[in-house]
N, C-alpha and C positions, 0 to 999 in steps of 0.2 A: 637611426632607430634607438629607442630607449631600451633599458635592460629588461630582462624577462620578469624581474620582480614586479615592475610597474604594470606590465601586461597582465600578469596573473591577478594582481591587486584589483585591476579594473574588471577584467572579463569574468572573474569568478565572484564578483560582488553580486548578491542576490538581485539587487535593483537593476544592474546591467543585464543580467540574464533575463529578467522579466521584460526589459525593453527590447532585447534581441528577439525574444519569442513573439512579443506583440508586433514587432516590425514584420517578422516572417509571416505571421497570420494575416496581416494587412496586405502584404505584397504577393503572396503565393498564387493568387488567381491569375496573375499576369504571366504568360508563358516565357517572358524574358527573365523572370525572377528565378534565381537558382539559390538553394540553401548554401551550397558550397561557395558561391560568389559572395553571399552575404557574410559567411563565416570568415572567408579570406579578407574581405574588406574590414571587418571588425578587428581581426587579428593585426592587420597592418596599421589601422588607425590607432589601436590601443598602444602600439609601439612608437607612435610619433610624438607623444607628449609625456611629460613628467606628471604623475598623478599625485595630487596633494590631499591627504586626509584632513578634513576640517569638521570639527564637532562630530556629527553622525553622518557626514556626507563625504563624497569624493569629488574633487574638482579636477576634471579632465582638461578643461580649457575654460578660461574666463570669458570666452566668446560663446560658450554654451552654458546652460544651467547646470548646477551640481546635481549629482544623483545620490540617493533618491530625492525626488522633489516632484510636485505636481507640474512645475514649470518644465521639467525634463520631458514629461509625457506630452506636453503641448507642442514641443518641437515636431513630434510626429502627428499629433491631432490637427495641427493647423496647415498641413499640406493641402494643396489643391488636388482634390480627388475626382474632379469632373471627368477626367480621362482614366481614372483608376489610381489607387494609392501608389503603386510602384512607379507609374508614369510621373506622378507629382514629385516623387522623391528624386528620380534620375534626371528630371528636367529642371529641378530647382523651383518649380512653381508652387506658390504658397497663397493661403488666404490671409496670412498675417506675417510680419517679419519675425524672425527669431529674436532680434533685438532692435530696440530703438532708443536713441539718446535724445533727451529733451533739454534744451537750453531754457532753464526756468527764468533766466534773466540775462541781459547783455551787459549789466553793470559789473565792473571789476576794478579793484584797487591796483591791479598790476598792468603793466604795459609790456607784455612778452614779445620778444623779437620774432617768434614764430606763430603769433596768434592768427588763427584762421577766421576769426569773426570780424576782423578789421575790414572797413570798406563797405559795410552794409549800413543802411540807414538805422538810426536809433529806433528801438522797438517800443511799441505800446504793449507792454507785457500782458500776457493772458492773466486774468484775474484768478483768484483761488478757485472759484466755482467753475470757470472755463477750463482751468487746468484739470480739475477733478473729473469733469465730463470727459475730457480727452483720455485721461487715465482709465476711466471705466470703459470707454469704447475700445481702447487698446487691449484691455484684458478680455472683454467680451469677444474680440476678434480672434484671440489666441496667442497674443504676444508673450514670449517666454521671459525676456529680460527687458527691464525698463531702467535706463540710466539717467540720472539727473546731472546736468552739466551747466555751463554758462558760456560767457561771463564767469563769475564766481558765484555758484549756487548758495554759498553760505550767507550772502548778503540779503537773500530773500527771507523775509520774516515768517512766512508760512511753510517753510521747507519741511518741518516736522509733520505738519498736517498732510502734506503731499505724500510723504513717505508712508504715513499711516493709512492713506487711501488705497494703497496697493495690497490686495489680499494674497493668499498663498498660491494663487494660480500663476503668479509671476514672481521672479526674484528682482530685487531692486539694488542698483549700484549708485554710488555717489562719486562724482569726479570733481576734485577740488585742489586748490593750491595749498590747502591747510589753513587758510586765513580764518581766524576766529574759531577754529575747531577745538573746543575744550573737551576734557574727559566727560564732564557732565552732559554736554551735547552729544558726544559719541555714544554714551550709554543710552541716552533718550532715543537716538536714532535706531540703535540695536533693538530696544524694547518695542519700537514702533514697527519693526519688521525689516529694517535694512539688512541686506546680506553682506555687501562688500563696499569698500572705499578704495578709490584709486587716487593717490596723492602725487602731484607733480614734483619730481626730484631730478632736475636737469643737470646737476653737477655735484660732485662731492666736495668742491671748493666753495665755501660760503660766499666769498666776495664775487666769484665768477657767476654763481647762480643768482645772486642779487642783481647783478648787471643784466643777465639774460631775462630776468623777470621784471626789471625796471622798478624795483622797490627794495629799499634796505629792510632786512629782516626776513626776506622771502625764504631763505635757507632755514633759518631758525623755526619759522612757522611750519614748514614742511616736515622737518625732522621731528618736531614735537607732535605733529598730527599723526605721524606713523606710529609713534609710541602710544598715544592715547587710543587710537583705533584698535591696536593690538590688545591693549589692556581692557578695552570695552567688549572684546570678544567678536570683533568684526573681521571678516576675511580682508586682509590688508595688502594692497598692491602699491608699489611705487611705479611711476611712469616717467620715462626719460626720452627726450628727443635727441637722436644722435646725428652727427655729421659724418662725412666720408672717412675721416681719420680717427673715428672713435675707438677702434680696436688698436690701431697702431700707437696711439698716444696713451693708451691705458685708461682713457676717460670712462668707457663703459665698465671696465673691470672695477674701477674705483666706486662707481655708483652701485654696482652689484654688491661689493663688499660692505659699503655703508648700509645698504638696504638690509643685508644679512644681520649686521650689528644691531640695527634698529628693530629687527624682528619681523620684517615684511615676509609674507607668504609667497609673494610673486613680484617680479620686476617686468613691467611691460616696456618694450622697446619700440619706439616710433621713429620716424624720420621726418625731416623737413618736407612739408607739402607745398606745392606751388599755388597757394591760395591765400586769401586774406592779406596780411602784411607781406607775405612772400610771393605774391602773384607774379612779380617780375624777378624772381630769384635767379641768381647767376647759375649757369649750367654746372659749374664745378662744385656747387653746394648740393646738387642732387645726386643721390647714390646711384652708381652704375649697377647693372645687373650682377657684375662680378662682386661688387661690395655688398650687395644684398645676400648673395650666395655665401659670402664669407661670414656675415652675421648669422645666417641660418645655421651654418656648420658649427659656429661658435655656440649657439644656443643648444644645439643637439648635444655637443660635448659637455656643456655645463649641466644639462639636465640628466645626464647619466650619473652625476654625483648624488649620493644619498643625502648629503648635507647641503644646506644653502637653499635659497628661494628658487622657485620655478622661474625659468626665463621664457618669456613669451615675446617673440619677435613678430611684429605685424607682417613683415615680408614673408615669414615662414608660413604663417596661417593662410595668407593670401596667395601663396605660391600656386602657379598653374597646375602643379602636380598634386596639390592638396585641394583646398576649398575655393581657391580663386577669389575674385573680387565680388562680393555680394551686395554692393551698393545698389539700393533700390529693389532688391529681390530678397535678400536675407537680412539686411540691416537698413536702417533709415535714420533720419535726423529731423527734429522739429525745432525751429528757432523760437526765440522768446515771444515773437509776435504771432506765432502760430503757422508759419510757413513750412511746408514739408519738403525735404530734400532727400536725394538718394543716400547721402552720408554727410558727415560733419564737414567734409572738405569740398564737395561738389556743389557749387553755388547755383544749381538749377532748381527753381521753385516749381512745384507741381500743385500749388493751390494752398488755400488757407483754411484752417479748421473753424474759423469764424463764419465761413461761407458754406462749407460742406463738411459732413462728418469725416473724420480721419479714415474710417474704414473705406469710404468711397474714394477719397483721395489716394490712399495707399494702393488700392487694387488697380486703379487707373494707371498710376505710376508704374507698378509692377508689370502690367501688360505692355506698356510702351517701352520699357527697358529690356524686358524679355527674360534673359537667363543670366546666371552668374558668369562673370567674364574671366578670361585667362590673364588679364592684366588690370592693374589699378585704373579706374576710370579717370581720376583727376590727372594721373601721370600721363595717360594717353592724350588727354586734352592739352596738357602742357607741351608734350612732344609735337603735337599737331598745331601748336600756337593758336588755339581757339580763343584764348583770353590774353589780354595785355593790360597794362597799367591804365588804359583809358576805358576799359569795360566797366559798365555800371552793374553792381551786384545788389540783390540777386537777379539772375535772368528771370523775367516774369514767365508765368505758365504759357502764355500765348507765343512766346519766342523760344521755347525749349526745343521744339522738334528739329530745327536746322542744326543744332549742336549734336543731338542724338544721331542724326543722319550722317554726320561726319565721323562717327566712331566706326571702328572695324566691326564687321558682322561676325559674330561668334559661330564658327562652323564646328567647333569642338568644345565639349564641356571640360571643366577642370577635372583633375585626376580622380578625386573622390567619387564623382558621379560616374565616370567611365569604369571604375573598378566594380561598381555595383552591377554593371552589365557584363563583367567578366573580361574586360580589356586588360591584358597583361602589359606591364611596363618594365 
């Protein structure tokens, strides 16, 4: 748990109080809804993250919109209320994802060892107008966070126009290696409405990072990008992919220290995923549950410190006792050719936006996947050996169901949802 300071900072923020009251007003008609349970859940959740003040907002989690913002309201407003608002909340059913990341291109000057996009056919990228139509549809649906990724999104010449196409109903993120990101461009992105940038920083050692990224100068480009994003007034995150020995070798600690020196607000910690270039990854490169737990405990300890960047470990956010895996229900991914997936790492296509509106595709996918899961979907697929080096990606829409049928049936929701119902842990 975080310290009391951060809990008070968040819970006594006028915008947070307003959202809590709005939630209760929406939920109270359901006999299962209890004011005390909502309050206990809010108190616990507020203590699970380091809260970062940024401009006139508070960032509780970069997986959720900052508060106050219209995007934060949309997390509530886009729940599926067909069976009541509280039922939509505790079941994880939504009319739109909380977040979606869009690969605006599959072109990239790097050859990263952990690239999740490798193995898929070259994309006929969505045009500017096609992309703007998708963005408008996503906003009309109620999507709170829209992230631009790739490939390397900086190679797309209309990126500034795409950022500017998103109005204040959603917050926009850019995920980049830092390639070609100058102070002038960062300032232009900020002026166009960009909220945050996540910059890949896989190692504190320049030579090793260049090797991991398959290009000389990758380290210099990333560190320079962190500085210019911070100077431009953007919420600035570094992202690092860790292997099982990251804590024992001090690798993660060094990346965090470097990120602090560069001025990053947050360090996002990912792990190798068994997809893309790593679809046939050796088992000893996959983190065990004990190693994930160790990373989670490390992040909690680091976030108790007043100084230094916020540490966000994906395994902590997706822990079964917190929010679980929201692939296809809370979060989704669109590739450069317009194919919709549950997340960046799960190569199951649920259709193409050139053929059907993304609102129809997303809701159909959400119905088929069901609810947030207690375990990462791609990790479960890896454990059950559903893919191998001979599998052709992406899996087309007509072939998706057999893969979904082999996944465990979720008989219990992740902890956050259970706590709303008063389940004590």
